C-alpha positions as CSV (number, residue, x, y, z in Angstrom):
1,M,-13.6,1.8,22.1
2,K,-11.0,-0.9,21.9
3,I,-9.5,-1.6,18.5
4,G,-7.0,-4.3,17.4
5,I,-4.3,-3.9,14.8
6,I,-3.0,-7.0,13.1
7,G,0.6,-6.2,12.1
8,G,3.2,-4.3,14.1
9,G,5.0,-2.6,11.3
10,T,5.5,1.1,11.0
11,W,2.2,1.9,9.2
12,G,0.1,-0.1,11.6
13,L,1.8,1.6,14.6
14,A,1.5,5.1,13.0
15,L,-2.3,4.4,12.8
16,S,-2.3,3.2,16.4
17,N,-1.3,6.7,17.5
18,V,-4.2,8.2,15.4
19,L,-6.7,5.9,17.0
20,S,-5.3,6.4,20.4
21,D,-5.5,10.2,20.0
22,N,-9.1,9.7,19.2
23,N,-9.7,8.2,22.7
24,N,-9.5,4.5,21.7
25,D,-7.5,1.8,23.4
26,V,-5.4,0.0,20.9
27,L,-3.9,-3.5,21.0
28,V,-1.3,-4.3,18.3
29,Y,-0.4,-7.9,17.3
30,M,3.3,-8.5,17.1
31,R,4.4,-12.1,16.4
32,D,7.9,-11.4,17.8
33,D,7.9,-11.7,21.6
34,K,11.1,-9.6,21.9
35,K,9.8,-6.8,19.8
36,K,6.5,-6.9,21.8
37,N,8.3,-6.7,25.1
38,I,10.5,-3.8,24.0
39,F,7.4,-1.9,22.7
40,N,5.4,-2.5,25.9
41,T,8.4,-1.3,28.0
42,S,9.5,1.7,26.0
43,H,6.5,2.5,23.8
44,R,9.0,3.0,20.9
45,I,10.2,1.1,17.9
46,E,13.5,1.3,16.2
47,K,12.3,2.5,12.8
48,L,10.2,5.4,14.0
49,N,11.6,8.0,16.2
50,V,8.4,8.7,18.1
51,D,6.8,8.0,21.5
52,F,3.6,6.1,21.3
53,N,0.7,6.7,23.7
54,D,0.4,4.7,26.9
55,N,-3.0,3.2,25.9
56,I,-1.3,1.4,23.0
57,T,0.0,-2.1,24.0
58,A,1.2,-5.1,22.1
59,S,0.5,-8.8,22.3
60,S,2.0,-11.8,20.5
61,N,-1.1,-14.0,21.3
62,I,-3.6,-13.8,18.4
63,E,-6.4,-15.1,20.7
64,D,-6.3,-11.8,22.5
65,F,-8.0,-10.3,19.4
66,S,-11.1,-12.5,19.5
67,N,-13.5,-9.9,21.0
68,F,-12.8,-6.8,18.8
69,N,-15.5,-5.2,16.7
70,Y,-12.9,-3.5,14.6
71,L,-9.6,-4.8,13.4
72,V,-7.1,-2.9,11.4
73,Y,-5.2,-5.3,9.0
74,A,-1.6,-4.0,8.4
75,V,-0.1,-7.2,6.9
76,P,2.0,-7.2,3.6
77,T,-0.2,-8.0,0.7
78,Q,1.5,-11.3,-0.3
79,S,1.0,-12.6,3.3
80,I,-2.7,-11.7,3.7
81,R,-4.1,-15.0,2.5
82,K,-1.9,-17.0,4.8
83,S,-2.7,-14.7,7.7
84,L,-6.4,-15.1,7.2
85,E,-6.3,-18.8,6.8
86,E,-4.4,-19.1,10.1
87,N,-6.2,-16.4,12.2
88,I,-9.7,-15.9,10.9
89,K,-11.0,-18.5,13.4
90,Y,-9.9,-16.4,16.3
91,F,-11.9,-13.3,15.2
92,K,-15.5,-12.5,15.9
93,K,-17.9,-13.7,13.2
94,D,-19.2,-10.1,12.7
95,V,-15.8,-8.3,13.0
96,N,-15.3,-5.3,10.8
97,I,-11.9,-5.3,9.1
98,I,-10.1,-2.1,7.9
99,C,-7.2,-3.1,5.6
100,V,-4.4,-0.6,5.1
101,S,-2.2,-2.8,2.9
102,K,-1.5,-2.0,-0.8
103,G,-0.9,-4.5,-3.6
104,I,-2.2,-7.2,-5.9
105,E,-1.9,-10.9,-5.0
106,L,0.6,-12.8,-7.1
107,G,-0.7,-15.9,-8.9
108,T,-4.4,-14.9,-8.6
109,G,-4.2,-11.3,-9.7
110,K,-6.8,-10.5,-7.0
111,R,-7.3,-7.2,-5.2
112,I,-7.1,-7.3,-1.4
113,S,-10.9,-7.0,-1.0
114,E,-11.3,-10.1,-3.2
115,I,-9.0,-12.1,-0.9
116,F,-11.0,-11.0,2.2
117,A,-14.3,-11.8,0.4
118,E,-13.3,-15.4,0.5
119,H,-13.2,-15.3,4.3
120,I,-15.7,-12.6,5.5
121,D,-18.8,-10.9,4.4
122,I,-17.5,-8.1,2.0
123,D,-19.9,-5.6,3.7
124,R,-17.8,-5.9,6.8
125,F,-14.6,-5.0,4.9
126,S,-13.1,-1.5,4.2
127,I,-9.8,0.0,3.1
128,L,-7.9,3.1,4.2
129,T,-5.5,4.4,1.6
130,G,-3.9,7.5,0.4
131,P,-0.7,9.6,0.4
132,T,0.4,9.0,4.0
133,H,3.9,8.0,5.1
134,A,4.1,6.4,8.5
135,E,7.1,8.6,9.4
136,E,4.9,11.7,9.1
137,V,1.5,10.4,10.4
138,S,3.2,9.1,13.5
139,V,4.4,12.6,14.4
140,R,1.0,14.1,13.6
141,I,2.0,16.0,10.4
142,P,-1.3,17.0,8.7
143,S,-2.3,14.3,6.2
144,A,-5.4,13.2,4.1
145,I,-6.5,9.7,3.3
146,V,-9.6,7.9,1.9
147,S,-12.0,5.4,3.5
148,S,-13.6,3.0,0.9
149,S,-16.0,0.1,1.2
150,T,-19.0,-1.4,-0.6
151,N,-20.9,-0.7,2.6
152,P,-21.6,3.1,2.9
153,L,-22.3,2.9,6.7
154,L,-19.0,1.1,7.4
155,M,-17.1,3.5,5.1
156,E,-18.4,6.5,7.2
157,K,-17.8,4.7,10.5
158,V,-14.2,4.2,9.5
159,Q,-14.1,7.9,8.6
160,D,-15.4,8.7,12.1
161,L,-12.9,6.4,13.8
162,F,-9.8,8.0,12.3
163,I,-10.6,11.6,11.4
164,N,-9.1,14.4,13.7
165,E,-7.3,17.7,13.4
166,Y,-4.2,16.3,11.7
167,F,-5.6,13.3,9.9
168,R,-8.4,14.1,7.5
169,V,-10.4,11.2,6.1
170,Y,-12.5,11.4,2.9
171,T,-14.9,8.7,1.7
172,N,-15.0,7.1,-1.8
173,S,-17.3,4.1,-2.7
174,D,-15.2,3.2,-5.7
175,I,-13.2,0.5,-3.9
176,I,-11.9,-1.1,-7.2
177,S,-10.1,2.1,-8.2
178,C,-8.9,2.9,-4.7
179,E,-7.3,-0.5,-4.4
180,L,-5.8,-0.6,-7.9
181,A,-4.5,3.0,-7.6
182,A,-2.9,2.2,-4.3
183,A,-1.2,-0.8,-5.7
184,T,-0.1,0.4,-9.1
185,K,1.5,3.7,-8.0
186,N,4.2,1.6,-6.4
187,I,5.1,0.3,-9.9
188,L,5.6,3.9,-11.1
189,A,7.5,4.9,-8.0
190,L,10.0,2.1,-8.8
191,A,10.3,3.4,-12.4
192,I,10.9,6.9,-11.2
193,G,13.5,5.7,-8.7
194,I,15.2,3.9,-11.6
195,C,15.4,7.2,-13.5
196,E,17.0,8.9,-10.5
197,G,19.4,6.0,-10.1
198,L,20.5,6.5,-13.7
199,G,21.1,10.2,-13.1
200,Y,18.2,11.4,-15.3
201,G,16.5,14.6,-14.4
202,D,13.0,16.0,-13.7
203,N,11.9,15.8,-17.4
204,T,12.3,12.1,-17.5
205,K,10.6,11.6,-14.1
206,A,7.7,13.8,-15.1
207,A,7.2,11.9,-18.3
208,V,7.2,8.5,-16.5
209,M,4.8,9.8,-13.8
210,T,2.3,11.2,-16.4
211,R,2.5,8.4,-18.9
212,G,2.4,5.9,-16.1
213,M,-0.8,7.4,-14.7
214,H,-2.3,7.0,-18.2
215,E,-1.6,3.3,-18.3
216,I,-2.8,2.5,-14.8
217,V,-6.0,4.3,-15.5
218,R,-6.4,2.1,-18.5
219,L,-6.0,-1.0,-16.3
220,G,-8.4,0.4,-13.7
221,E,-11.2,1.2,-16.2
222,F,-10.9,-2.2,-17.8
223,L,-11.3,-3.9,-14.4
224,G,-14.4,-1.8,-13.5
225,G,-13.0,1.2,-11.8
226,K,-13.7,4.9,-12.3
227,K,-11.2,7.1,-14.0
228,E,-11.9,10.1,-11.7
229,T,-10.7,8.1,-8.6
230,F,-7.2,7.8,-10.1
231,Y,-6.8,11.5,-10.1
232,G,-7.7,11.8,-6.4
233,L,-5.8,11.1,-3.1
234,T,-5.6,7.3,-3.7
235,G,-4.1,7.7,-7.2
236,M,-2.3,10.9,-8.1
237,G,-2.0,12.0,-4.5
238,D,-0.3,8.7,-3.4
239,L,1.8,8.6,-6.6
240,I,3.2,12.1,-5.8
241,V,4.2,11.2,-2.3
242,T,5.6,7.8,-3.2
243,A,7.5,8.9,-6.2
244,T,9.1,12.0,-4.6
245,S,9.5,11.4,-0.9
246,K,12.7,10.3,0.9
247,H,10.5,8.0,3.0
248,S,9.4,5.9,-0.1
249,R,10.9,2.4,0.0
250,N,9.7,1.9,-3.6
251,K,11.5,4.9,-4.8
252,R,14.6,3.9,-2.9
253,A,14.4,0.4,-4.4
254,G,14.1,1.9,-7.8
255,I,17.2,4.0,-7.3
256,L,19.1,0.9,-6.4
257,L,17.8,-0.9,-9.5
258,G,18.9,2.1,-11.6
259,K,22.4,1.8,-10.2
260,G,22.6,-1.8,-11.3
261,I,21.6,-3.7,-8.1
262,K,19.6,-6.8,-8.9
263,R,16.1,-7.5,-7.7
264,E,17.2,-10.3,-5.3
265,E,19.5,-7.9,-3.5
266,V,17.2,-4.8,-3.3
267,G,14.9,-6.0,-0.6
268,N,17.8,-6.8,1.7
269,K,19.3,-3.4,1.2
270,I,16.0,-1.6,1.8
271,G,15.3,-3.7,4.9
272,M,11.6,-3.7,4.4
273,I,9.1,-5.3,2.0
274,V,9.0,-3.4,-1.4
275,E,5.4,-4.0,-2.5
276,G,6.0,-2.5,-5.9
277,I,8.2,-5.5,-7.0
278,P,5.5,-8.3,-6.7
279,T,2.9,-5.8,-7.8
280,T,4.8,-5.3,-11.1
281,K,4.6,-9.0,-11.8
282,A,0.9,-9.2,-10.8
283,C,0.0,-6.3,-13.1
284,Y,2.2,-7.7,-15.9
285,D,0.3,-11.0,-15.6
286,L,-3.0,-9.2,-15.7
287,A,-2.0,-7.2,-18.8
288,K,-0.9,-10.3,-20.5
289,K,-4.1,-12.1,-19.6
290,Y,-6.4,-9.3,-20.8
291,K,-4.1,-8.2,-23.7
292,L,-3.7,-4.7,-22.3
293,D,-0.9,-2.3,-23.4
294,L,1.0,-1.3,-20.2
295,P,4.4,-0.4,-21.6
296,I,6.0,1.0,-18.4
297,T,4.8,-2.0,-16.4
298,S,6.1,-4.4,-19.1
299,E,9.5,-2.9,-19.3
300,L,9.8,-2.8,-15.5
301,Y,8.9,-6.4,-15.4
302,S,11.6,-7.2,-17.9
303,I,14.1,-5.4,-15.7
304,L,13.0,-7.2,-12.5
305,Y,12.3,-10.7,-13.7
306,E,14.2,-11.1,-17.1
307,G,17.5,-9.3,-16.4
308,K,17.0,-6.6,-19.0
309,S,19.2,-3.6,-18.6
310,V,17.5,-0.4,-17.4
311,K,18.9,1.7,-20.2
312,S,17.7,-0.8,-22.8
313,A,14.2,-0.7,-21.2
314,L,14.1,3.1,-21.4
315,E,15.3,3.1,-25.0
316,N,12.4,0.8,-25.8
317,L,10.0,3.2,-24.2
318,M,11.4,6.2,-26.0
319,S,11.4,4.5,-29.4
320,R,7.8,3.1,-29.4
321,E,5.6,3.9,-32.3
322,R,4.5,7.5,-32.4
323,K,0.9,8.2,-31.2
324,E,-1.6,10.8,-30.1
325,E,-1.2,11.5,-26.4
326,L,-4.6,10.7,-25.0
327,I,-5.2,7.4,-26.9
């Protein structure tokens, strides 16, 4: 089968190797002609020290993706709407889209599936999400991930497309929780990075991780998700890898924030989009709209967007009114 990938970043390219290893020819959309030419000549990119298979090629012409039955969408969350508005006319009417982005749209508070539902039949949409860093998947380190969709047949087809001896794919029909867990764990990774940047130890980070999971489950259940999903691969699994790994851009961004670097500078220093930053604002807006108590999210928002000091934010969290743990 021939499969297209929209987005030539590290994650899209890591998945191109998985699909290629499963005997699929892969075409990757790269807007930058220079980057495209380098990739087609060397089958390498600067940010991943890996050789890509020969049956993976790149194109900067979106019209080359007009006849694919399956497209993997690996575009940053805040750019998805614009990308669809510009490019949906070039895709097949019955194309199946597998989105691998994580986040919540600023302004609307919409999950990624809700954005796609404005442009395609939702039964032709699925997501692939879980604790999987591109740096490890691209070199075939054993990993596990989740395929989710409102369409059981598509969910299982995506499982079949990607699963192999080093890339295990589970299915989960609870797409609401899968999307929210994937997005909100980036907020907690930022918070844990801040703790590390401040020089705090494992006690603090464990508290933030655990209490943070409690509040994102509260958000997820309110929006129609299932609690159990948050303790699986897309929730707790992805939180563990994002909050502890050297590969995590959200954790690295949090460390910089903890050291006093301002939000406006953090993205430039990381050199990649830090999805946790806009997701914090999107979740803060949802909490405010629905009057939900999300203390870690609220304090992180105040650091990022209101100039509050990180130490003051932590003091606020530690001095909140005493309560029973599971309420």
